[in-house]
C-alpha positions in Angstrom: 0.0 0.0 0.0 2.9 2.4 0.7 4.1 2.1 -2.9 0.6 2.9 -4.3 0.4 5.9 -1.9 3.9 7.1 -3.0 2.7 7.1 -6.6 -0.3 9.0 -5.6 1.9 11.7 -4.2 4.4 11.6 -7.1 1.9 12.3 -9.9 1.7 16.1 -9.6 5.4 16.7 -9.0 6.1 14.4 -12.0 4.4 16.9 -14.2 7.1 19.4 -13.4 10.1 17.2 -12.8 10.0 15.0 -15.9 10.0 18.0 -18.4 12.7 19.6 -16.3 14.8 16.4 -16.6 14.5 16.5 -20.4 15.9 20.0 -20.4 18.7 19.2 -17.9 19.5 16.0 -19.9 19.8 18.0 -23.0 22.4 20.2 -21.3 24.3 17.5 -19.6 24.5 15.1 -22.5 25.2 17.7 -25.2 22.4 16.7 -27.4 22.7 19.5 -29.9 20.6 22.3 -31.4 17.9 20.2 -33.1 17.3 18.3 -29.9 17.0 21.6 -28.0 14.2 22.6 -30.3 12.5 19.2 -29.9 12.8 19.5 -26.1 11.6 23.1 -26.0 8.8 22.9 -28.5 7.5 19.4 -28.2 8.8 17.4 -25.3 8.3 19.8 -22.4 4.7 20.8 -23.3 3.6 17.3 -24.2 5.1 15.6 -21.1 3.8 18.4 -18.9 0.3 18.4 -20.4 0.1 14.6 -20.7 1.1 14.1 -17.1 -1.4 16.7 -15.8 -4.2 15.0 -17.8 -3.2 11.6 -16.6 -3.0 12.8 -13.0 -6.5 14.4 -13.2 -7.9 11.2 -14.7 -6.4 9.2 -11.9 -7.7 11.5 -9.2 -11.1 11.6 -10.8 -11.7 8.1 -9.6 -13.5 7.7 -6.2 -11.4 4.8 -5.0 -8.2 6.8 -5.5 -9.5 9.8 -3.7 -10.9 7.7 -0.8 -7.7 5.6 -0.3 -5.2 8.3 -1.4 -3.6 5.5 -3.4 -3.5 4.5 -7.0 -4.3 1.1 -8.4 -1.6 -1.5 -9.3 -2.4 -0.9 -13.0 -1.5 2.7 -12.4 1.7 1.8 -10.7 2.7 -0.4 -13.7 1.7 2.0 -16.3 3.3 5.1 -14.8 6.5 3.1 -14.0 6.9 2.2 -17.6 6.0 5.6 -19.0 8.1 7.5 -16.5 11.0 5.2 -17.1 10.9 5.7 -20.8 10.5 9.4 -20.4 13.6 9.5 -18.1 15.5 7.4 -20.6 14.8 10.0 -23.4 16.7 12.5 -21.3 20.0 10.7 -21.9 19.9 11.5 -25.6 21.8 8.4 -26.8 21.7 8.5 -30.7 21.7 4.7 -31.1 18.4 4.0 -29.4 16.7 7.4 -28.9 14.2 7.3 -31.8 12.8 3.8 -31.1 12.4 4.7 -27.4 10.7 8.0 -28.3 8.1 6.1 -30.4 7.6 3.5 -27.7 7.2 6.3 -25.1 4.4 7.9 -27.2 2.6 4.5 -27.6 2.9 3.8 -23.9 1.6 7.3 -23.1 -1.4 6.8 -25.4 -2.0 3.4 -23.8 -1.8 4.9 -20.4 -4.5 7.4 -21.3 -6.8 4.5 -22.4 -6.0 2.6 -19.3 -7.0 5.5 -17.1 -10.2 6.1 -19.1 -11.1 2.4 -18.8 -10.6 2.4 -15.0 -12.6 5.6 -14.7 -15.4 4.2 -16.8 -15.4 0.9 -14.8 -15.7 2.8 -11.5 -18.2 5.3 -12.7 -20.8 2.9 -14.0 -23.5 1.6 -11.7 -23.0 -2.0 -10.8 -26.4 -3.0 -9.6 -28.6 -2.9 -12.7 -31.7 -5.0 -13.3 -33.1 -5.6 -16.7 -36.8 -4.8 -16.8 -39.4 -4.6 -19.5 -39.0 -0.8 -19.6 -35.2 -1.0 -19.8 -32.8 -0.9 -17.0 -33.7 -0.5 -13.3 -31.4 0.5 -10.6 -31.3 -1.5 -7.3 -30.1 0.8 -4.5 -27.4 -0.5 -2.2 -28.6 -1.7 1.2 -28.6 0.7 4.1 -25.8 0.6 6.6 -28.0 -0.8 9.3 -29.2 -3.5 7.0 -25.7 -4.4 6.2 -24.7 -4.8 9.8 -27.6 -7.0 11.0 -27.3 -9.2 7.9 -30.9 -9.2 6.9 -30.3 -7.0 3.9 -33.3 -4.8 4.4 -33.6 -3.1 7.8 -37.2 -2.9 8.9 -39.6 -5.2 7.1 -43.2 -4.3 6.2 -45.7 -6.9 6.9 -48.9 -6.7 4.8 -51.9 -8.9 5.8 -54.6 -9.4 3.2 -57.9 -10.8 4.4 -60.1 -12.2 1.8 -63.8 -12.7 2.2 -66.0 -14.6 -0.1 -68.6 -12.2 -1.5 -70.1 -14.6 -4.0 -72.3 -16.3 -1.4 -75.4 -14.5 -0.3 
């Protein structure tokens, strides 16, 4: 649980630190003028914006807000995406282009993963098919859940029938 909570706290700072790393990596590893244009015009805005959008998608989920921890899917996805983004900051000519393409694909996949998780949590789980369409079954009340009966107070209806055909 501590790892998932650490990722929860890391998401907003990552939006600022990952683009900063790309700029620092350009300077440290002497990437050149064209790489500086790429970093300044494409990498920094896209990593910053993408990380903010992903962070907001993660924090939009109720379970994440309640537990203040991301899911294991989030941990795996962000680990891969952040690792690839950090590796881009080393600017090694031999493998930089394939890693950049892979980073873009992983980033797009991470957006879809977050949207899938948000959709899965947002849809109502207790639906009943009726002749008019779908009907919602509300969750049991807290008192009913504790006593195990599933319904709290029960209404008892007594119907007395009389035979009115005899006279």
